[in-house]
N, C-alpha and C positions, 0 to 999 in steps of 0.2 A: 178170756178176752183176747182178740186180736189187737195186734200193736200196728197201726198205720202211720206212724211218725215219719215224716219225710218233708221232701221240698217239692213233689208233685202234686198238682193242684187237684182238690177232691171236688173243688166248686170253681165252676167258671161262668162269668155272667157276661155276654158281649153285646152291646147296644141295647139294653133291657130298657123299655119303657113301660110304665104301667099307669091308665088312666082310668079312673073310676066314672061312673055317670049318676048322676043325681036329677032326674026327672029329664030335662033336656040340657042339662049343664054338665059339661065335660070338666073333672077335676083331675088335673095330672098330679101323678104323685113321684114317679120316677122317671129320670130324663137322660136317656141313652147312656145308662151306666154300665162300666165296665169294672169288673171285678175278679180277682183270683184269690182263693182261699187254700193253702198247701196243707195236704193231710197231715194232722197233727197239731195244727195251728189253734191257737186260742185266740179269738177275734172280739172284741167289742165294739158296739155300734152304738153311738150316741149321736144326740140333736134333739131339738124340741119337739113337741109332739106334732103329729103331720108331716115330718119331714120323711118320711119313708121307712123308718126302721123295721117296724113290725112288717112291712110288705116284704122287705127283703127275707125275713124270716119266712114268710108265707111262701115265697117264691122258691127258695131253695128247698124247701121242705115237701113241694108239691102240694101244698095246701090251695095255691093260687096258679095262675097263669099269666104270663107277662102279655101287653099290649102289643110289643114290638120286641125281638131281639132273641136271644137263645140263653136259656139255662141248661148247663151240664153239671150233674153232680154224680160222684161214684162213677163216672165213666156213661152216666145215661142221660142222653137229651131227653129231658122231661116233655119237651113240646110235642115228641111224637108218641106220648102215651096218652089213652083213654082214660077215662075212671076209675076202671078194675084196675089197670096196669099201676095207675098212681098211687091207688091202695095198696098194692102188692110192694111196689119201691118205698113207700113211707113205712110198713111193717118191717121190711128188712132193712132199712138203711137210716132211718131218722129216728131219734129219742127225743120227746118232749118235755119240757120243764116250763111251767107256767108259774105266774104270781100268786094265783089263788090255790094252787095244789091240785086242784081237780079230781080229790079223792071220792070214791063212792061211801057215804057214810054208813050204810049197813052192810060193809064188807070189811072184814079185818084187815090189818096191814098186809098179810101173806095174800088175802085174796084179791087186795088191790093189785099189789106186785105181779101175781099171776095172771091178770086178765089178758095181758097182750099174746101170752103163750097159748090161751085157749083156741087161738086161731091157727095153732101151728101141728105139726104131725107129733110133737112130743108125748109120749105117754104120762101117766100120772106121776110115777116114780120121778121121771126125768125132769117134768115140769117142779116138782118139789124140790130138786136138788137145785134148780136154776134159780129159784126163789130165795133159797137159804144161802146158796153163795153171795147173791146181790145184798140180800139184807146183813149179810156179814161185811161187805164193803162198805155199806152205808152205816155200820155201827149200831143196826138195830135187829139183830137176832133174837135179842132178849124180848123184843116187842111186837113179836109176829101175830100174836093172838089179840093184839089191843085193836079197836076201832078207832077212827081218827078222831072221835072226841075225847078219846081217852088220852091222846098225845099233845105234846106242845106244837107250837107252828113250826118250830125248826124240826121237830119229829116227822110232823106231816110233811113237810118238803123232803126230809129224806127218803120216806116211802115215795113219793113222787118221784125222786130222782132213782132209786131202786127199780120202779117200774119203768122209767126211761130207758135204763141199761139192760133191761133182763132179755131182751132179744138180740143184744151184742151188737146195738147198730155203728153204721160208720161215722155219722153224726150226731151231735146233740145241739140242739137250737133251745135257747134260754130266753124267755120273755120275761125281763124284771125277776129274775129268781130269788131276789131277797127284798122285794118291794114291800111284804107284808111283814118282815121280820124284825125284831129289835137288832140292835148294832152286834151283840153277842152272837145271837144266833146267825144273823147275815154272814158274818166272818166264818163261822163254824161251815156254812153251806158254801161259801167261795173257796175254803180248804179243799172241801171236798169235790167240786168242780176242778179245782186247780189237780188234785191228786189223779182224777179220771183222765185229765188231758196227758199229764206227766207220766203215768206209770202205766195207763192201758192204752195211751196214744189217741184217744178219742179227740176228733176234731169238734170244736165248741165255738159255737157263733151264738153270742149274748147281747141282748138289749138290754141297756141300762141308762137311768138317769144318774146314778151315783157315780162320781168320780172314784169313790174308793172302791168301788167294784171292778170299775174300768182298768185300775191299777194293776190288776191280777192279769191282765190278758197280756198277749205278747204283742198286740197291734190294736191301735184303737182308731176307727174311723169315725168322722164327725160329717154327719149330712145336714144339709139346711135346704128345704124344699126340694128333695130329691136330687140334688146334686153332692159330690163328694167335695167338702171344703177344705178338710183337712186330714192329715193321716199321722199317728205317731206310734212309732215302732220301739219296742222293747228288746233286750236280750234275751232269749231264752234261757231258761234255767238248764 
């Protein structure tokens, strides 16, 4: 896996606003937000529900588009991409980690992790090696033939993380990755995400309500009604 650690921004938001419409009512979520995230940084986003945290994740991952402003990720101005180009951008640059794992129950751990590779030019042998490599990284190489129902919540999230990194993305976006886990499993998942950041140089942007999870990040941004109200920066290990 490539190491992208450094101080050059991998994410740049300039004057980004986002407004959703509910019938005839405009609902502003983000207001002229500026943000830089360095390659190899671990950033946590905190704030009350509706403050704009998940919207930022959706914008930097190319799932959503801003109402105004520019979003540049990995040198790509997302505003200039059509739907097909955005899908290709996500496949190359973004790994997604969700609170609910989003594993397919009728597929084994191996098959769930392999899914993103089915859209690539890798042959079967190459795909197999990639999957086995990332299952080893997440500590589940002995569970490759297990179905999600045969795994604990923490193990399911490890499979989901393996799936997120199997294409070697530049950026990991994590939306409440420990929200459904007990304290011990949550700590293990945060250890793993921290390792991916430190050892493999993966940039991580994580939304969380848990202060203990946010403590793992290099920087914590607090949002309130779409506005940055506080920033906490920690020394990187």
